[in-house]
All heavy atoms as TSV, in Angstrom:
chain	resi	resn	atom	element	x	y	z
A	1	MET	N	N	152.165	171.656	65.824
A	1	MET	CA	C	151.693	172.710	66.762
A	1	MET	C	C	150.279	172.222	67.262
A	1	MET	O	O	149.442	171.746	66.485
A	1	MET	CB	C	151.537	174.020	65.994
A	1	MET	CG	C	151.402	175.205	66.876
A	1	MET	SD	S	151.734	176.709	66.027
A	1	MET	CE	C	150.419	177.656	66.667
A	2	PRO	N	N	150.016	172.426	68.568
A	2	PRO	CA	C	148.690	172.011	69.096
A	2	PRO	C	C	147.626	172.820	68.596
A	2	PRO	O	O	147.815	173.967	68.100
A	2	PRO	CB	C	148.905	172.110	70.620
A	2	PRO	CG	C	150.008	173.041	70.782
A	2	PRO	CD	C	150.867	172.941	69.621
A	3	LYS	N	N	146.347	172.311	68.739
A	3	LYS	CA	C	145.132	173.105	68.369
A	3	LYS	C	C	144.982	174.276	69.207
A	3	LYS	O	O	145.411	174.231	70.336
A	3	LYS	CB	C	143.999	172.152	68.517
A	3	LYS	CG	C	143.881	171.032	67.535
A	3	LYS	CD	C	142.531	170.245	67.768
A	3	LYS	CE	C	142.409	169.119	66.834
A	3	LYS	NZ	N	141.152	168.354	67.111
A	4	MET	N	N	144.340	175.332	68.673
A	4	MET	CA	C	143.966	176.575	69.425
A	4	MET	C	C	142.873	176.150	70.351
A	4	MET	O	O	141.877	175.456	69.956
A	4	MET	CB	C	143.590	177.579	68.493
A	4	MET	CG	C	144.740	178.221	67.666
A	4	MET	SD	S	145.811	179.252	68.691
A	4	MET	CE	C	144.760	180.647	68.922
A	5	LYS	N	N	142.923	176.669	71.547
A	5	LYS	CA	C	141.834	176.405	72.489
A	5	LYS	C	C	140.874	177.604	72.534
A	5	LYS	O	O	141.355	178.752	72.443
A	5	LYS	CB	C	142.381	176.135	73.941
A	5	LYS	CG	C	142.982	174.727	74.065
A	5	LYS	CD	C	143.265	174.382	75.429
A	5	LYS	CE	C	143.768	173.043	75.561
A	5	LYS	NZ	N	144.003	172.555	76.926
A	6	THR	N	N	139.590	177.323	72.663
A	6	THR	CA	C	138.588	178.436	72.901
A	6	THR	C	C	138.764	179.026	74.261
A	6	THR	O	O	139.051	178.305	75.174
A	6	THR	CB	C	137.173	177.817	72.753
A	6	THR	OG1	O	137.091	177.115	71.431
A	6	THR	CG2	C	136.138	178.853	72.793
A	7	HIS	N	N	138.659	180.361	74.370
A	7	HIS	CA	C	138.731	181.046	75.670
A	7	HIS	C	C	137.521	180.638	76.515
A	7	HIS	O	O	136.441	180.877	76.091
A	7	HIS	CB	C	138.837	182.494	75.374
A	7	HIS	CG	C	139.063	183.339	76.603
A	7	HIS	ND1	N	138.108	183.823	77.397
A	7	HIS	CD2	C	140.294	183.772	77.091
A	7	HIS	CE1	C	138.680	184.460	78.397
A	7	HIS	NE2	N	140.023	184.548	78.199
A	8	SER	N	N	137.781	180.044	77.683
A	8	SER	CA	C	136.820	179.569	78.525
A	8	SER	C	C	135.736	180.635	78.949
A	8	SER	O	O	134.539	180.357	78.937
A	8	SER	CB	C	137.404	178.917	79.764
A	8	SER	OG	O	138.184	177.855	79.432
A	9	GLY	N	N	136.205	181.799	79.289
A	9	GLY	CA	C	135.351	182.825	79.763
A	9	GLY	C	C	134.432	183.364	78.647
A	9	GLY	O	O	133.220	183.641	78.773
A	10	SER	N	N	134.964	183.272	77.361
A	10	SER	CA	C	134.212	183.752	76.207
A	10	SER	C	C	133.139	182.869	75.831
A	10	SER	O	O	132.039	183.279	75.346
A	10	SER	CB	C	135.145	184.031	75.033
A	10	SER	OG	O	136.105	185.030	75.356
A	11	LYS	N	N	133.384	181.499	75.866
A	11	LYS	CA	C	132.438	180.575	75.373
A	11	LYS	C	C	131.176	180.623	76.284
A	11	LYS	O	O	130.119	180.189	75.803
A	11	LYS	CB	C	133.018	179.226	75.241
A	11	LYS	CG	C	133.411	178.492	76.545
A	11	LYS	CD	C	133.995	177.153	76.223
A	11	LYS	CE	C	134.523	176.510	77.454
A	11	LYS	NZ	N	135.338	175.280	77.158
A	12	LYS	N	N	131.332	181.086	77.503
A	12	LYS	CA	C	130.174	181.176	78.449
A	12	LYS	C	C	129.382	182.409	78.200
A	12	LYS	O	O	128.229	182.571	78.688
A	12	LYS	CB	C	130.635	181.110	79.861
A	12	LYS	CG	C	131.380	179.801	80.263
A	12	LYS	CD	C	132.129	179.974	81.619
A	12	LYS	CE	C	133.030	178.784	81.865
A	12	LYS	NZ	N	133.806	179.042	83.042
A	13	ARG	N	N	129.984	183.416	77.589
A	13	ARG	CA	C	129.354	184.759	77.459
A	13	ARG	C	C	128.840	185.040	76.085
A	13	ARG	O	O	127.968	185.917	75.922
A	13	ARG	CB	C	130.357	185.858	77.862
A	13	ARG	CG	C	130.624	185.853	79.301
A	13	ARG	CD	C	131.773	186.794	79.694
A	13	ARG	NE	N	131.962	186.993	81.072
A	13	ARG	CZ	C	132.582	186.197	81.930
A	13	ARG	NH1	N	133.116	185.073	81.397
A	13	ARG	NH2	N	132.660	186.380	83.213
A	14	PHE	N	N	129.404	184.410	74.988
A	14	PHE	CA	C	128.993	184.823	73.714
A	14	PHE	C	C	128.477	183.574	72.871
A	14	PHE	O	O	128.888	182.469	73.140
A	14	PHE	CB	C	130.225	185.384	72.901
A	14	PHE	CG	C	130.840	186.597	73.497
A	14	PHE	CD1	C	132.062	186.493	74.189
A	14	PHE	CD2	C	130.161	187.819	73.447
A	14	PHE	CE1	C	132.622	187.640	74.808
A	14	PHE	CE2	C	130.743	188.932	74.034
A	14	PHE	CZ	C	131.901	188.866	74.691
A	15	ARG	N	N	127.590	183.883	71.918
A	15	ARG	CA	C	127.060	182.841	71.011
A	15	ARG	C	C	127.099	183.376	69.623
A	15	ARG	O	O	126.844	184.560	69.372
A	15	ARG	CB	C	125.521	182.519	71.314
A	15	ARG	CG	C	125.324	181.876	72.667
A	15	ARG	CD	C	125.646	180.416	72.604
A	15	ARG	NE	N	125.493	179.753	73.964
A	15	ARG	CZ	C	126.358	179.618	74.787
A	15	ARG	NH1	N	127.698	180.063	74.536
A	15	ARG	NH2	N	126.241	178.993	75.988
A	16	LEU	N	N	127.425	182.503	68.681
A	16	LEU	CA	C	127.515	182.905	67.277
A	16	LEU	C	C	126.135	182.727	66.678
A	16	LEU	O	O	125.423	181.726	66.865
A	16	LEU	CB	C	128.498	182.045	66.559
A	16	LEU	CG	C	129.954	182.548	66.605
A	16	LEU	CD1	C	130.833	181.402	66.060
A	16	LEU	CD2	C	130.149	183.741	65.870
A	17	THR	N	N	125.673	183.668	65.829
A	17	THR	CA	C	124.479	183.546	65.057
A	17	THR	C	C	124.877	182.902	63.705
A	17	THR	O	O	125.976	182.784	63.337
A	17	THR	CB	C	123.738	184.885	64.861
A	17	THR	OG1	O	124.659	185.661	64.039
A	17	THR	CG2	C	123.490	185.568	66.145
A	18	GLY	N	N	123.771	182.512	62.962
A	18	GLY	CA	C	123.967	181.886	61.710
A	18	GLY	C	C	124.584	182.883	60.739
A	18	GLY	O	O	125.316	182.461	59.759
A	19	SER	N	N	124.345	184.157	60.807
A	19	SER	CA	C	124.840	185.119	59.828
A	19	SER	C	C	126.270	185.605	60.217
A	19	SER	O	O	126.746	186.456	59.583
A	19	SER	CB	C	123.867	186.295	59.798
A	19	SER	OG	O	123.697	186.954	61.000
A	20	GLY	N	N	126.787	185.011	61.273
A	20	GLY	CA	C	128.197	185.381	61.618
A	20	GLY	C	C	128.355	186.506	62.666
A	20	GLY	O	O	129.422	186.901	62.998
A	21	HIS	N	N	127.197	187.017	63.210
A	21	HIS	CA	C	127.230	188.036	64.237
A	21	HIS	C	C	127.502	187.303	65.594
A	21	HIS	O	O	127.337	186.013	65.677
A	21	HIS	CB	C	125.931	188.792	64.301
A	21	HIS	CG	C	125.733	189.674	63.187
A	21	HIS	ND1	N	124.961	189.244	62.086
A	21	HIS	CD2	C	126.220	190.864	62.865
A	21	HIS	CE1	C	125.028	190.309	61.227
A	21	HIS	NE2	N	125.681	191.274	61.645
A	22	VAL	N	N	127.830	188.030	66.596
A	22	VAL	CA	C	128.037	187.484	67.894
A	22	VAL	C	C	127.075	188.092	68.924
A	22	VAL	O	O	126.993	189.381	68.896
A	22	VAL	CB	C	129.514	187.636	68.441
A	22	VAL	CG1	C	129.723	187.083	69.761
A	22	VAL	CG2	C	130.503	187.089	67.462
A	23	LYS	N	N	126.311	187.316	69.561
A	23	LYS	CA	C	125.294	187.921	70.527
A	23	LYS	C	C	125.737	187.631	71.933
A	23	LYS	O	O	126.506	186.697	72.274
A	23	LYS	CB	C	123.905	187.422	70.284
A	23	LYS	CG	C	123.748	185.927	70.384
A	23	LYS	CD	C	122.266	185.564	70.120
A	23	LYS	CE	C	121.987	184.056	70.371
A	23	LYS	NZ	N	120.631	183.702	70.179
A	24	TYR	N	N	125.259	188.476	72.815
A	24	TYR	CA	C	125.606	188.310	74.283
A	24	TYR	C	C	124.456	188.832	75.118
A	24	TYR	O	O	123.444	189.391	74.646
A	24	TYR	CB	C	126.823	189.223	74.575
A	24	TYR	CG	C	126.646	190.718	74.431
A	24	TYR	CD1	C	126.309	191.466	75.546
A	24	TYR	CD2	C	126.635	191.389	73.260
A	24	TYR	CE1	C	126.063	192.822	75.522
A	24	TYR	CE2	C	126.422	192.717	73.179
A	24	TYR	CZ	C	126.148	193.455	74.221
A	24	TYR	OH	O	125.903	194.820	74.171
A	25	LYS	N	N	124.539	188.518	76.416
A	25	LYS	CA	C	123.438	188.978	77.411
A	25	LYS	C	C	124.000	190.221	78.076
A	25	LYS	O	O	125.165	190.258	78.496
A	25	LYS	CB	C	123.201	187.786	78.378
A	25	LYS	CG	C	122.057	188.066	79.254
A	25	LYS	CD	C	121.704	186.859	80.012
A	25	LYS	CE	C	120.760	186.952	81.127
A	25	LYS	NZ	N	119.787	188.091	81.127
A	26	HIS	N	N	123.093	191.149	78.282
A	26	HIS	CA	C	123.502	192.354	79.014
A	26	HIS	C	C	123.829	192.104	80.472
A	26	HIS	O	O	123.213	191.202	81.102
A	26	HIS	CB	C	122.423	193.456	78.875
A	26	HIS	CG	C	122.345	194.156	77.611
A	26	HIS	ND1	N	121.261	193.932	76.726
A	26	HIS	CD2	C	123.202	194.947	76.957
A	26	HIS	CE1	C	121.447	194.671	75.701
A	26	HIS	NE2	N	122.646	195.277	75.740
A	27	ALA	N	N	124.765	192.864	81.025
A	27	ALA	CA	C	125.089	192.782	82.383
A	27	ALA	C	C	124.169	193.530	83.248
A	27	ALA	O	O	123.448	194.457	82.740
A	27	ALA	CB	C	126.559	193.300	82.600
A	28	GLY	N	N	124.113	193.285	84.559
A	28	GLY	CA	C	123.401	194.107	85.479
A	28	GLY	C	C	121.996	193.589	85.830
A	28	GLY	O	O	121.126	194.355	86.226
A	29	MET	N	N	121.769	192.305	85.623
A	29	MET	CA	C	120.404	191.779	85.929
A	29	MET	C	C	120.507	190.706	86.999
A	29	MET	O	O	119.513	189.873	87.114
A	29	MET	CB	C	119.843	191.172	84.668
A	29	MET	CG	C	119.216	192.281	83.717
A	29	MET	SD	S	117.780	193.073	84.441
A	29	MET	CE	C	116.564	191.861	84.337
A	30	ARG	N	N	121.481	190.715	87.811
A	30	ARG	CA	C	121.606	189.626	88.829
A	30	ARG	C	C	121.055	190.025	90.185
A	30	ARG	O	O	120.390	189.289	90.803
A	30	ARG	CB	C	123.113	189.245	88.999
A	30	ARG	CG	C	123.747	188.678	87.733
A	30	ARG	CD	C	123.162	187.274	87.499
A	30	ARG	NE	N	123.834	186.738	86.330
A	30	ARG	CZ	C	123.421	185.592	85.814
A	30	ARG	NH1	N	122.360	184.910	86.251
A	30	ARG	NH2	N	124.097	185.103	84.734
A	31	HIS	N	N	121.392	191.232	90.648
A	31	HIS	CA	C	120.961	191.672	91.984
A	31	HIS	C	C	120.812	193.181	92.019
A	31	HIS	O	O	121.167	193.932	91.065
A	31	HIS	CB	C	121.852	191.154	93.088
A	31	HIS	CG	C	123.347	191.659	92.945
A	31	HIS	ND1	N	123.873	192.437	93.883
A	31	HIS	CD2	C	124.129	191.513	91.955
A	31	HIS	CE1	C	125.098	192.783	93.469
A	31	HIS	NE2	N	125.354	192.260	92.302
A	32	ILE	N	N	120.340	193.704	93.187
A	32	ILE	CA	C	120.091	195.181	93.333
A	32	ILE	C	C	119.162	195.656	92.220
A	32	ILE	O	O	119.458	196.680	91.498
A	32	ILE	CB	C	121.437	196.032	93.390
A	32	ILE	CG1	C	122.451	195.301	94.275
A	32	ILE	CG2	C	121.115	197.404	93.959
A	32	ILE	CD1	C	123.845	195.963	94.201
A	33	LEU	N	N	117.992	195.002	91.958
A	33	LEU	CA	C	117.104	195.354	90.904
A	33	LEU	C	C	115.985	196.260	91.398
A	33	LEU	O	O	115.333	196.831	90.600
A	33	LEU	CB	C	116.514	194.101	90.282
A	33	LEU	CG	C	117.546	193.134	89.711
A	33	LEU	CD1	C	116.860	191.898	89.224
A	33	LEU	CD2	C	118.335	193.809	88.542
A	34	ALA	N	N	115.816	196.366	92.746
A	34	ALA	CA	C	114.679	197.173	93.269
A	34	ALA	C	C	114.780	198.622	92.950
A	34	ALA	O	O	113.749	199.232	92.674
A	34	ALA	CB	C	114.598	196.946	94.742
A	35	LYS	N	N	116.016	199.153	92.942
A	35	LYS	CA	C	116.194	200.582	92.705
A	35	LYS	C	C	116.262	200.951	91.211
A	35	LYS	O	O	116.108	202.089	90.905
A	35	LYS	CB	C	117.492	201.061	93.360
A	35	LYS	CG	C	118.740	200.428	92.821
A	35	LYS	CD	C	120.005	201.089	93.383
A	35	LYS	CE	C	120.327	200.567	94.741
A	35	LYS	NZ	N	121.584	200.935	95.270
A	36	MET	N	N	116.266	199.964	90.356
A	36	MET	CA	C	116.291	200.118	88.934
A	36	MET	C	C	114.928	200.289	88.404
A	36	MET	O	O	113.951	199.523	88.813
A	36	MET	CB	C	116.957	198.883	88.302
A	36	MET	CG	C	117.739	199.190	87.094
A	36	MET	SD	S	118.427	197.778	86.389
A	36	MET	CE	C	119.839	197.438	87.454
A	37	ASN	N	N	114.701	201.194	87.465
A	37	ASN	CA	C	113.354	201.388	86.899
A	37	ASN	C	C	113.011	200.267	85.927
A	37	ASN	O	O	113.890	199.664	85.363
A	37	ASN	CB	C	113.105	202.774	86.369
A	37	ASN	CG	C	113.956	203.083	85.187
A	37	ASN	OD1	O	114.320	202.302	84.371
A	37	ASN	ND2	N	114.310	204.352	85.068
A	38	THR	N	N	111.681	200.091	85.700
A	38	THR	CA	C	111.254	198.928	84.938
A	38	THR	C	C	111.687	198.977	83.504
A	38	THR	O	O	112.031	197.981	82.939
A	38	THR	CB	C	109.679	198.915	84.968
A	38	THR	OG1	O	109.250	199.137	86.325
A	38	THR	CG2	C	109.160	197.598	84.509
A	39	LYS	N	N	111.745	200.169	82.929
A	39	LYS	CA	C	112.139	200.373	81.540
A	39	LYS	C	C	113.563	199.838	81.365
A	39	LYS	O	O	113.911	199.188	80.441
A	39	LYS	CB	C	111.953	201.775	81.129
A	39	LYS	CG	C	112.292	202.090	79.707
A	39	LYS	CD	C	112.094	203.529	79.339
A	39	LYS	CE	C	112.488	203.759	77.935
A	39	LYS	NZ	N	112.318	205.183	77.591
A	40	ARG	N	N	114.429	200.238	82.300
A	40	ARG	CA	C	115.810	199.853	82.219
A	40	ARG	C	C	116.034	198.292	82.361
A	40	ARG	O	O	116.745	197.647	81.586
A	40	ARG	CB	C	116.548	200.585	83.279
A	40	ARG	CG	C	118.101	200.343	83.189
A	40	ARG	CD	C	118.857	201.272	84.139
A	40	ARG	NE	N	120.144	200.752	84.493
A	40	ARG	CZ	C	120.877	201.161	85.511
A	40	ARG	NH1	N	120.432	202.092	86.335
A	40	ARG	NH2	N	122.123	200.645	85.692
A	41	LYS	N	N	115.279	197.697	83.249
A	41	LYS	CA	C	115.335	196.270	83.468
A	41	LYS	C	C	114.860	195.527	82.208
A	41	LYS	O	O	115.319	194.538	81.784
A	41	LYS	CB	C	114.488	195.824	84.687
A	41	LYS	CG	C	115.126	196.187	86.000
A	41	LYS	CD	C	114.529	195.536	87.205
A	41	LYS	CE	C	113.247	196.252	87.517
A	41	LYS	NZ	N	112.699	195.836	88.786
A	42	ARG	N	N	113.708	196.069	81.590
A	42	ARG	CA	C	113.147	195.485	80.465
A	42	ARG	C	C	114.126	195.492	79.180
A	42	ARG	O	O	114.290	194.532	78.506
A	42	ARG	CB	C	111.826	196.160	80.113
A	42	ARG	CG	C	111.049	195.559	78.969
A	42	ARG	CD	C	109.667	196.081	78.806
A	42	ARG	NE	N	109.689	197.512	78.565
A	42	ARG	CZ	C	109.198	198.404	79.431
A	42	ARG	NH1	N	108.617	197.969	80.622
A	42	ARG	NH2	N	109.228	199.713	79.217
A	43	ASN	N	N	114.860	196.611	79.160
A	43	ASN	CA	C	115.812	196.692	78.020
A	43	ASN	C	C	117.058	195.880	78.272
A	43	ASN	O	O	117.712	195.411	77.300
A	43	ASN	CB	C	116.207	198.169	77.830
A	43	ASN	CG	C	115.151	198.986	77.215
A	43	ASN	OD1	O	114.386	198.482	76.341
A	43	ASN	ND2	N	115.100	200.302	77.440
A	44	LEU	N	N	117.413	195.581	79.472
A	44	LEU	CA	C	118.526	194.762	79.844
A	44	LEU	C	C	118.211	193.306	79.501
A	44	LEU	O	O	119.104	192.490	79.354
A	44	LEU	CB	C	119.020	194.947	81.266
A	44	LEU	CG	C	119.723	196.208	81.607
A	44	LEU	CD1	C	119.961	196.316	83.071
A	44	LEU	CD2	C	120.984	196.368	80.841
A	45	ARG	N	N	116.970	192.970	79.558
A	45	ARG	CA	C	116.547	191.608	79.292
A	45	ARG	C	C	116.920	191.115	77.924
A	45	ARG	O	O	117.176	190.015	77.621
A	45	ARG	CB	C	115.031	191.338	79.544
A	45	ARG	CG	C	114.712	191.054	81.028
A	45	ARG	CD	C	113.423	190.418	81.151
A	45	ARG	NE	N	112.268	191.155	80.520
A	45	ARG	CZ	C	111.398	191.893	81.153
A	45	ARG	NH1	N	111.529	192.077	82.464
A	45	ARG	NH2	N	110.400	192.499	80.530
A	46	LYS	N	N	116.760	192.069	76.953
A	46	LYS	CA	C	117.058	191.734	75.571
A	46	LYS	C	C	118.512	191.454	75.336
A	46	LYS	O	O	119.369	192.096	76.023
A	46	LYS	CB	C	116.604	192.950	74.675
A	46	LYS	CG	C	115.178	193.275	74.817
A	46	LYS	CD	C	114.893	194.639	74.086
A	46	LYS	CE	C	113.515	195.101	74.379
A	46	LYS	NZ	N	113.300	196.481	73.872
A	47	GLY	N	N	118.841	190.563	74.457
A	47	GLY	CA	C	120.287	190.335	74.081
A	47	GLY	C	C	120.740	191.469	73.351
A	47	GLY	O	O	120.054	192.317	72.792
A	48	GLY	N	N	122.118	191.528	73.151
A	48	GLY	CA	C	122.762	192.502	72.332
A	48	GLY	C	C	123.703	191.849	71.373
A	48	GLY	O	O	124.053	190.694	71.476
A	49	LEU	N	N	124.064	192.600	70.327
A	49	LEU	CA	C	124.990	192.167	69.278
A	49	LEU	C	C	126.297	192.916	69.588
A	49	LEU	O	O	126.329	194.104	69.839
A	49	LEU	CB	C	124.492	192.424	67.922
A	49	LEU	CG	C	123.369	191.551	67.436
A	49	LEU	CD1	C	122.933	192.004	66.099
A	49	LEU	CD2	C	123.698	190.074	67.461
A	50	VAL	N	N	127.465	192.190	69.417
A	50	VAL	CA	C	128.750	192.799	69.619
A	50	VAL	C	C	128.970	193.767	68.434
A	50	VAL	O	O	128.662	193.450	67.260
A	50	VAL	CB	C	129.882	191.755	69.598
A	50	VAL	CG1	C	131.265	192.254	69.589
A	50	VAL	CG2	C	129.641	190.705	70.793
A	51	LYS	N	N	129.467	194.921	68.757
A	51	LYS	CA	C	129.741	195.946	67.777
A	51	LYS	C	C	130.854	195.573	66.821
A	51	LYS	O	O	131.704	194.721	67.063
A	51	LYS	CB	C	130.204	197.271	68.497
A	51	LYS	CG	C	129.307	197.808	69.477
A	51	LYS	CD	C	128.135	198.569	68.785
A	51	LYS	CE	C	127.292	199.278	69.762
A	51	LYS	NZ	N	126.005	198.702	70.033
A	52	LYS	N	N	130.815	196.084	65.600
A	52	LYS	CA	C	131.692	195.769	64.528
A	52	LYS	C	C	133.114	195.886	64.920
A	52	LYS	O	O	133.991	195.098	64.553
A	52	LYS	CB	C	131.333	196.622	63.318
A	52	LYS	CG	C	131.918	196.113	61.954
A	52	LYS	CD	C	131.396	196.937	60.854
A	52	LYS	CE	C	131.996	196.418	59.533
A	52	LYS	NZ	N	131.541	197.236	58.367
A	53	VAL	N	N	133.484	196.973	65.708
A	53	VAL	CA	C	134.811	197.282	66.049
A	53	VAL	C	C	135.456	196.056	66.911
A	53	VAL	O	O	136.545	195.747	66.752
A	53	VAL	CB	C	134.960	198.538	66.982
A	53	VAL	CG1	C	136.200	199.222	66.684
A	53	VAL	CG2	C	133.733	199.428	66.799
A	54	ASP	N	N	134.621	195.499	67.804
A	54	ASP	CA	C	135.038	194.474	68.684
A	54	ASP	C	C	134.868	193.049	68.112
A	54	ASP	O	O	135.435	192.132	68.749
A	54	ASP	CB	C	134.329	194.494	70.028
A	54	ASP	CG	C	134.365	195.866	70.677
A	54	ASP	OD1	O	135.437	196.489	70.634
A	54	ASP	OD2	O	133.363	196.326	71.161
A	55	LEU	N	N	134.219	192.914	66.992
A	55	LEU	CA	C	133.879	191.637	66.475
A	55	LEU	C	C	135.093	190.767	66.238
A	55	LEU	O	O	135.126	189.569	66.564
A	55	LEU	CB	C	133.129	191.803	65.122
A	55	LEU	CG	C	132.220	190.657	64.655
A	55	LEU	CD1	C	131.266	190.354	65.817
A	55	LEU	CD2	C	131.441	191.043	63.449
A	56	TYR	N	N	136.150	191.322	65.599
A	56	TYR	CA	C	137.318	190.514	65.316
A	56	TYR	C	C	138.003	189.958	66.589
A	56	TYR	O	O	138.335	188.786	66.622
A	56	TYR	CB	C	138.431	191.404	64.665
A	56	TYR	CG	C	139.787	190.739	64.478
A	56	TYR	CD1	C	139.948	189.794	63.521
A	56	TYR	CD2	C	140.807	191.084	65.325
A	56	TYR	CE1	C	141.167	189.205	63.430
A	56	TYR	CE2	C	142.062	190.480	65.146
A	56	TYR	CZ	C	142.283	189.507	64.245
A	56	TYR	OH	O	143.465	188.948	64.138
A	57	HIS	N	N	138.054	190.703	67.677
A	57	HIS	CA	C	138.686	190.234	68.885
A	57	HIS	C	C	137.842	189.167	69.612
A	57	HIS	O	O	138.389	188.209	70.099
A	57	HIS	CB	C	138.829	191.469	69.869
A	57	HIS	CG	C	139.742	192.534	69.306
A	57	HIS	ND1	N	141.173	192.338	69.206
A	57	HIS	CD2	C	139.511	193.720	68.860
A	57	HIS	CE1	C	141.672	193.372	68.618
A	57	HIS	NE2	N	140.738	194.277	68.516
A	58	VAL	N	N	136.556	189.309	69.593
A	58	VAL	CA	C	135.696	188.387	70.240
A	58	VAL	C	C	135.675	187.052	69.407
A	58	VAL	O	O	135.785	185.930	70.022
A	58	VAL	CB	C	134.208	188.834	70.347
A	58	VAL	CG1	C	133.300	187.760	70.784
A	58	VAL	CG2	C	134.216	190.080	71.290
A	59	LYS	N	N	135.700	187.190	68.079
A	59	LYS	CA	C	135.691	185.891	67.267
A	59	LYS	C	C	137.061	185.173	67.472
A	59	LYS	O	O	137.101	183.947	67.444
A	59	LYS	CB	C	135.529	186.241	65.813
A	59	LYS	CG	C	134.031	186.415	65.500
A	59	LYS	CD	C	133.827	186.555	63.960
A	59	LYS	CE	C	132.421	186.582	63.619
A	59	LYS	NZ	N	132.176	186.693	62.163
A	60	ARG	N	N	138.085	185.912	67.681
A	60	ARG	CA	C	139.437	185.345	67.926
A	60	ARG	C	C	139.476	184.596	69.211
A	60	ARG	O	O	140.063	183.473	69.265
A	60	ARG	CB	C	140.486	186.427	67.937
A	60	ARG	CG	C	141.689	186.028	67.068
A	60	ARG	CD	C	142.659	187.137	67.068
A	60	ARG	NE	N	143.904	186.544	67.594
A	60	ARG	CZ	C	144.896	187.229	68.271
A	60	ARG	NH1	N	144.717	188.549	68.338
A	60	ARG	NH2	N	145.925	186.644	68.669
A	61	LEU	N	N	138.796	185.135	70.183
A	61	LEU	CA	C	138.678	184.379	71.517
A	61	LEU	C	C	137.843	183.094	71.387
A	61	LEU	O	O	138.169	182.107	72.095
A	61	LEU	CB	C	138.018	185.288	72.540
A	61	LEU	CG	C	138.791	186.466	73.099
A	61	LEU	CD1	C	137.950	187.280	73.916
A	61	LEU	CD2	C	140.045	185.969	73.895
A	62	LEU	N	N	136.892	183.104	70.429
A	62	LEU	CA	C	136.137	181.947	70.171
A	62	LEU	C	C	136.714	181.033	69.166
A	62	LEU	O	O	136.087	180.023	68.765
A	62	LEU	CB	C	134.670	182.317	69.726
A	62	LEU	CG	C	133.800	183.196	70.688
A	62	LEU	CD1	C	132.656	183.735	70.072
A	62	LEU	CD2	C	133.504	182.290	71.893
A	63	VAL	N	N	137.919	181.353	68.699
A	63	VAL	CA	C	138.651	180.567	67.689
A	63	VAL	C	C	137.789	180.303	66.485
A	63	VAL	O	O	137.569	179.149	66.087
A	63	VAL	CB	C	139.230	179.320	68.263
A	63	VAL	CG1	C	140.267	178.671	67.267
A	63	VAL	CG2	C	139.970	179.568	69.544
A	64	VAL	N	N	137.266	181.355	65.835
A	64	VAL	CA	C	136.469	181.321	64.672
A	64	VAL	C	C	137.176	181.968	63.482
A	64	VAL	O	O	137.266	181.387	62.427
A	64	VAL	CB	C	135.093	182.013	64.816
A	64	VAL	CG1	C	134.264	182.022	63.584
A	64	VAL	CG2	C	134.313	181.358	65.962
A	65	ALA	N	N	137.775	183.145	63.768
A	65	ALA	CA	C	138.443	183.806	62.699
A	65	ALA	C	C	139.802	183.233	62.304
A	65	ALA	O	O	140.554	182.852	63.144
A	65	ALA	CB	C	138.566	185.304	63.053
């Protein structure tokens, strides 16, 4: 049986941390930023961690689990 391939879209969007969590960048920071308030833009700059419920599915796309 051939090797499992990593999902191409996922490898561009997610990174694994050393402790096994998966981090990602928030959406909504590409354009139409003038109408957005500064606090919201500042919070979107920070990365996020994938929730525990979705962790199994994301790791499966990354062929880790």
